[in-house]
Biotite code that builds the C-alpha atoms (Angstrom):
import biotite.structure as struc

atoms = struc.array([
    struc.Atom([-0.249, -0.176, -0.197], chain_id="A", res_id=1, res_name="MET", atom_name="CA", element="C"),
    struc.Atom([1.514, 3.106, -0.718], chain_id="A", res_id=2, res_name="SER", atom_name="CA", element="C"),
    struc.Atom([1.322, 6.257, 0.883], chain_id="A", res_id=3, res_name="ALA", atom_name="CA", element="C"),
    struc.Atom([-0.115, 8.830, -1.597], chain_id="A", res_id=4, res_name="GLY", atom_name="CA", element="C"),
    struc.Atom([-2.510, 6.204, -3.960], chain_id="A", res_id=5, res_name="ARG", atom_name="CA", element="C"),
    struc.Atom([-6.134, 5.399, -3.025], chain_id="A", res_id=6, res_name="ARG", atom_name="CA", element="C"),
    struc.Atom([-7.247, 2.057, -2.588], chain_id="A", res_id=7, res_name="LEU", atom_name="CA", element="C"),
    struc.Atom([-10.154, 0.893, -4.497], chain_id="A", res_id=8, res_name="SER", atom_name="CA", element="C"),
    struc.Atom([-13.255, -1.160, -2.879], chain_id="A", res_id=9, res_name="TYR", atom_name="CA", element="C"),
    struc.Atom([-12.388, -4.527, -3.543], chain_id="A", res_id=10, res_name="GLU", atom_name="CA", element="C"),
    struc.Atom([-8.314, -3.585, -2.170], chain_id="A", res_id=11, res_name="GLU", atom_name="CA", element="C"),
    struc.Atom([-10.071, -1.578, 0.955], chain_id="A", res_id=12, res_name="LEU", atom_name="CA", element="C"),
    struc.Atom([-12.453, -5.443, 1.194], chain_id="A", res_id=13, res_name="ALA", atom_name="CA", element="C"),
    struc.Atom([-9.570, -7.318, 1.040], chain_id="A", res_id=14, res_name="ASP", atom_name="CA", element="C"),
    struc.Atom([-7.539, -5.293, 3.536], chain_id="A", res_id=15, res_name="LEU", atom_name="CA", element="C"),
    struc.Atom([-10.832, -5.846, 6.403], chain_id="A", res_id=16, res_name="VAL", atom_name="CA", element="C"),
    struc.Atom([-11.107, -9.889, 5.321], chain_id="A", res_id=17, res_name="VAL", atom_name="CA", element="C"),
    struc.Atom([-7.339, -10.032, 6.490], chain_id="A", res_id=18, res_name="ARG", atom_name="CA", element="C"),
    struc.Atom([-7.364, -7.790, 9.297], chain_id="A", res_id=19, res_name="GLN", atom_name="CA", element="C"),
    struc.Atom([-10.054, -9.159, 10.554], chain_id="A", res_id=20, res_name="ALA", atom_name="CA", element="C"),
    struc.Atom([-8.717, -12.772, 10.102], chain_id="A", res_id=21, res_name="GLU", atom_name="CA", element="C"),
    struc.Atom([-5.273, -10.975, 11.853], chain_id="A", res_id=22, res_name="GLN", atom_name="CA", element="C"),
    struc.Atom([-7.401, -10.140, 14.803], chain_id="A", res_id=23, res_name="ILE", atom_name="CA", element="C"),
    struc.Atom([-8.935, -13.871, 15.062], chain_id="A", res_id=24, res_name="GLU", atom_name="CA", element="C"),
    struc.Atom([-5.340, -15.097, 15.507], chain_id="A", res_id=25, res_name="GLU", atom_name="CA", element="C"),
    struc.Atom([-4.372, -12.654, 17.681], chain_id="A", res_id=26, res_name="LEU", atom_name="CA", element="C"),
    struc.Atom([-7.245, -12.887, 20.232], chain_id="A", res_id=27, res_name="ARG", atom_name="CA", element="C"),
    struc.Atom([-6.778, -16.322, 20.071], chain_id="A", res_id=28, res_name="ALA", atom_name="CA", element="C"),
    struc.Atom([-3.310, -16.367, 20.749], chain_id="A", res_id=29, res_name="GLU", atom_name="CA", element="C"),
    struc.Atom([-4.288, -13.725, 23.662], chain_id="A", res_id=30, res_name="ASN", atom_name="CA", element="C"),
    struc.Atom([-6.754, -16.337, 25.448], chain_id="A", res_id=31, res_name="ALA", atom_name="CA", element="C"),
    struc.Atom([-4.109, -19.091, 24.759], chain_id="A", res_id=32, res_name="GLU", atom_name="CA", element="C"),
    struc.Atom([-1.437, -16.627, 26.747], chain_id="A", res_id=33, res_name="LEU", atom_name="CA", element="C"),
    struc.Atom([-3.600, -16.198, 29.417], chain_id="A", res_id=34, res_name="LYS", atom_name="CA", element="C"),
    struc.Atom([-4.365, -19.573, 30.071], chain_id="A", res_id=35, res_name="ARG", atom_name="CA", element="C"),
    struc.Atom([-0.875, -20.323, 30.488], chain_id="A", res_id=36, res_name="ARG", atom_name="CA", element="C"),
    struc.Atom([-0.389, -17.218, 32.570], chain_id="A", res_id=37, res_name="LEU", atom_name="CA", element="C"),
    struc.Atom([-2.611, -18.567, 35.226], chain_id="A", res_id=38, res_name="GLY", atom_name="CA", element="C"),
    struc.Atom([-1.120, -21.790, 35.281], chain_id="A", res_id=39, res_name="LEU", atom_name="CA", element="C"),
    struc.Atom([1.096, -22.842, 38.569], chain_id="A", res_id=40, res_name="ASN", atom_name="CA", element="C"),
    struc.Atom([1.996, -26.135, 40.534], chain_id="A", res_id=41, res_name="SER", atom_name="CA", element="C"),
    struc.Atom([-1.385, -26.583, 41.770], chain_id="A", res_id=42, res_name="GLN", atom_name="CA", element="C"),
    struc.Atom([-3.241, -26.269, 38.123], chain_id="A", res_id=43, res_name="ASN", atom_name="CA", element="C"),
    struc.Atom([-0.817, -28.522, 36.210], chain_id="A", res_id=44, res_name="SER", atom_name="CA", element="C"),
    struc.Atom([2.022, -30.797, 35.604], chain_id="A", res_id=45, res_name="SER", atom_name="CA", element="C"),
    struc.Atom([4.435, -27.589, 36.707], chain_id="A", res_id=46, res_name="LYS", atom_name="CA", element="C"),
    struc.Atom([6.909, -27.659, 39.854], chain_id="A", res_id=47, res_name="PRO", atom_name="CA", element="C"),
    struc.Atom([5.977, -25.969, 42.825], chain_id="A", res_id=48, res_name="PRO", atom_name="CA", element="C"),
    struc.Atom([9.712, -24.365, 42.125], chain_id="A", res_id=49, res_name="ALA", atom_name="CA", element="C"),
    struc.Atom([8.535, -22.831, 38.943], chain_id="A", res_id=50, res_name="SER", atom_name="CA", element="C"),
    struc.Atom([5.230, -20.883, 40.932], chain_id="A", res_id=51, res_name="ASP", atom_name="CA", element="C"),
    struc.Atom([6.001, -16.520, 41.190], chain_id="A", res_id=52, res_name="SER", atom_name="CA", element="C"),
    struc.Atom([7.317, -15.809, 45.024], chain_id="A", res_id=53, res_name="PRO", atom_name="CA", element="C"),
    struc.Atom([5.147, -12.743, 44.201], chain_id="A", res_id=54, res_name="PHE", atom_name="CA", element="C"),
    struc.Atom([2.109, -14.587, 44.106], chain_id="A", res_id=55, res_name="ALA", atom_name="CA", element="C"),
    struc.Atom([-0.166, -14.641, 47.230], chain_id="A", res_id=56, res_name="LYS", atom_name="CA", element="C"),
    struc.Atom([-2.294, -18.328, 47.620], chain_id="A", res_id=57, res_name="PRO", atom_name="CA", element="C"),
    struc.Atom([-5.736, -18.859, 47.482], chain_id="A", res_id=58, res_name="ALA", atom_name="CA", element="C"),
    struc.Atom([-7.308, -17.751, 50.787], chain_id="A", res_id=59, res_name="PRO", atom_name="CA", element="C"),
    struc.Atom([-7.850, -21.682, 52.732], chain_id="A", res_id=60, res_name="LYS", atom_name="CA", element="C"),
    struc.Atom([-11.189, -20.646, 53.823], chain_id="A", res_id=61, res_name="SER", atom_name="CA", element="C"),
    struc.Atom([-13.932, -18.500, 52.264], chain_id="A", res_id=62, res_name="LEU", atom_name="CA", element="C"),
    struc.Atom([-15.604, -17.718, 55.455], chain_id="A", res_id=63, res_name="ARG", atom_name="CA", element="C"),
    struc.Atom([-15.911, -13.723, 56.845], chain_id="A", res_id=64, res_name="ARG", atom_name="CA", element="C"),
    struc.Atom([-14.989, -13.155, 60.193], chain_id="A", res_id=65, res_name="LYS", atom_name="CA", element="C"),
    struc.Atom([-17.782, -12.630, 62.198], chain_id="A", res_id=66, res_name="SER", atom_name="CA", element="C"),
    struc.Atom([-16.523, -9.701, 64.478], chain_id="A", res_id=67, res_name="GLY", atom_name="CA", element="C"),
    struc.Atom([-17.402, -12.606, 67.695], chain_id="A", res_id=68, res_name="ARG", atom_name="CA", element="C"),
    struc.Atom([-14.943, -14.161, 69.896], chain_id="A", res_id=69, res_name="LYS", atom_name="CA", element="C"),
    struc.Atom([-14.699, -17.627, 70.220], chain_id="A", res_id=70, res_name="PRO", atom_name="CA", element="C"),
    struc.Atom([-17.005, -19.545, 72.866], chain_id="A", res_id=71, res_name="GLY", atom_name="CA", element="C"),
    struc.Atom([-19.931, -18.262, 74.474], chain_id="A", res_id=72, res_name="GLY", atom_name="CA", element="C"),
    struc.Atom([-21.282, -14.922, 73.771], chain_id="A", res_id=73, res_name="GLN", atom_name="CA", element="C"),
    struc.Atom([-22.220, -12.872, 76.238], chain_id="A", res_id=74, res_name="PRO", atom_name="CA", element="C"),
    struc.Atom([-26.237, -13.066, 77.765], chain_id="A", res_id=75, res_name="GLY", atom_name="CA", element="C"),
    struc.Atom([-25.694, -17.336, 77.121], chain_id="A", res_id=76, res_name="HIS", atom_name="CA", element="C"),
    struc.Atom([-27.091, -19.342, 79.574], chain_id="A", res_id=77, res_name="GLN", atom_name="CA", element="C"),
    struc.Atom([-24.100, -21.817, 80.284], chain_id="A", res_id=78, res_name="GLY", atom_name="CA", element="C"),
    struc.Atom([-24.743, -25.337, 81.880], chain_id="A", res_id=79, res_name="SER", atom_name="CA", element="C"),
    struc.Atom([-21.434, -27.316, 83.817], chain_id="A", res_id=80, res_name="THR", atom_name="CA", element="C"),
    struc.Atom([-21.576, -30.558, 85.476], chain_id="A", res_id=81, res_name="LEU", atom_name="CA", element="C"),
    struc.Atom([-21.720, -30.030, 88.973], chain_id="A", res_id=82, res_name="ALA", atom_name="CA", element="C"),
    struc.Atom([-20.075, -31.776, 91.598], chain_id="A", res_id=83, res_name="GLN", atom_name="CA", element="C"),
    struc.Atom([-22.042, -34.040, 93.400], chain_id="A", res_id=84, res_name="VAL", atom_name="CA", element="C"),
    struc.Atom([-22.245, -34.370, 97.854], chain_id="A", res_id=85, res_name="ALA", atom_name="CA", element="C"),
    struc.Atom([-21.203, -37.640, 98.312], chain_id="A", res_id=86, res_name="ASP", atom_name="CA", element="C"),
    struc.Atom([-18.842, -38.918, 95.802], chain_id="A", res_id=87, res_name="PRO", atom_name="CA", element="C"),
    struc.Atom([-18.857, -42.946, 94.720], chain_id="A", res_id=88, res_name="ASN", atom_name="CA", element="C"),
    struc.Atom([-15.015, -43.381, 95.919], chain_id="A", res_id=89, res_name="GLU", atom_name="CA", element="C"),
    struc.Atom([-12.782, -40.865, 98.350], chain_id="A", res_id=90, res_name="ARG", atom_name="CA", element="C"),
    struc.Atom([-9.113, -40.604, 98.242], chain_id="A", res_id=91, res_name="ARG", atom_name="CA", element="C"),
    struc.Atom([-6.686, -39.155, 100.209], chain_id="A", res_id=92, res_name="ARG", atom_name="CA", element="C"),
    struc.Atom([-3.328, -38.510, 98.705], chain_id="A", res_id=93, res_name="HIS", atom_name="CA", element="C"),
    struc.Atom([-0.155, -38.254, 101.475], chain_id="A", res_id=94, res_name="GLU", atom_name="CA", element="C"),
    struc.Atom([3.325, -36.887, 100.593], chain_id="A", res_id=95, res_name="PRO", atom_name="CA", element="C"),
    struc.Atom([6.307, -38.851, 100.235], chain_id="A", res_id=96, res_name="GLY", atom_name="CA", element="C"),
    struc.Atom([9.755, -38.079, 101.899], chain_id="A", res_id=97, res_name="PRO", atom_name="CA", element="C"),
    struc.Atom([11.043, -34.299, 101.328], chain_id="A", res_id=98, res_name="CYS", atom_name="CA", element="C"),
    struc.Atom([13.311, -34.609, 97.872], chain_id="A", res_id=99, res_name="ALA", atom_name="CA", element="C"),
    struc.Atom([15.917, -32.652, 99.198], chain_id="A", res_id=100, res_name="GLY", atom_name="CA", element="C"),
    struc.Atom([16.766, -33.767, 102.378], chain_id="A", res_id=101, res_name="CYS", atom_name="CA", element="C"),
    struc.Atom([15.087, -37.163, 102.593], chain_id="A", res_id=102, res_name="GLY", atom_name="CA", element="C"),
    struc.Atom([12.866, -36.712, 105.736], chain_id="A", res_id=103, res_name="SER", atom_name="CA", element="C"),
    struc.Atom([9.840, -37.916, 106.496], chain_id="A", res_id=104, res_name="ASP", atom_name="CA", element="C"),
    struc.Atom([6.261, -34.830, 105.956], chain_id="A", res_id=105, res_name="LEU", atom_name="CA", element="C"),
    struc.Atom([3.931, -36.871, 107.375], chain_id="A", res_id=106, res_name="ALA", atom_name="CA", element="C"),
    struc.Atom([3.894, -35.067, 110.554], chain_id="A", res_id=107, res_name="GLU", atom_name="CA", element="C"),
    struc.Atom([4.299, -31.464, 108.518], chain_id="A", res_id=108, res_name="ALA", atom_name="CA", element="C"),
    struc.Atom([1.266, -29.816, 108.845], chain_id="A", res_id=109, res_name="PRO", atom_name="CA", element="C"),
    struc.Atom([-1.180, -29.397, 106.356], chain_id="A", res_id=110, res_name="GLU", atom_name="CA", element="C"),
    struc.Atom([-0.164, -26.318, 103.725], chain_id="A", res_id=111, res_name="ALA", atom_name="CA", element="C"),
    struc.Atom([-3.961, -26.883, 102.188], chain_id="A", res_id=112, res_name="GLY", atom_name="CA", element="C"),
    struc.Atom([-6.752, -28.791, 100.335], chain_id="A", res_id=113, res_name="MET", atom_name="CA", element="C"),
    struc.Atom([-8.016, -29.604, 97.741], chain_id="A", res_id=114, res_name="GLU", atom_name="CA", element="C"),
    struc.Atom([-11.295, -31.370, 96.390], chain_id="A", res_id=115, res_name="ARG", atom_name="CA", element="C"),
    struc.Atom([-11.784, -32.406, 92.746], chain_id="A", res_id=116, res_name="ARG", atom_name="CA", element="C"),
    struc.Atom([-14.379, -34.629, 91.234], chain_id="A", res_id=117, res_name="GLN", atom_name="CA", element="C"),
    struc.Atom([-13.224, -36.906, 87.604], chain_id="A", res_id=118, res_name="VAL", atom_name="CA", element="C"),
    struc.Atom([-16.523, -36.665, 85.681], chain_id="A", res_id=119, res_name="PHE", atom_name="CA", element="C"),
])
């Protein structure tokens, strides 16, 4: 195509057809390149080392934060297992000898008592 020469109708129509074909080829190439750009080790046979270090991993969960803390919420009436007044079995735990000096602690004064119940 020369700069000073005017094209005929047939030449212009042929040019439009060739450009339309070229546009379709470029669109197909663009789609293929976009598809290949989206490949990583998760969705193809590429090794993990070929993944981009700048790509963010997909979120593990799509659930949104509720803003509440975990556990029972304020105002919730809780329920727990209460200790029974008369347990089936009682155990008394006596101290052994002192680990430092080896003296007997059986006659030592009580330091405290704890009541526990195993369910």
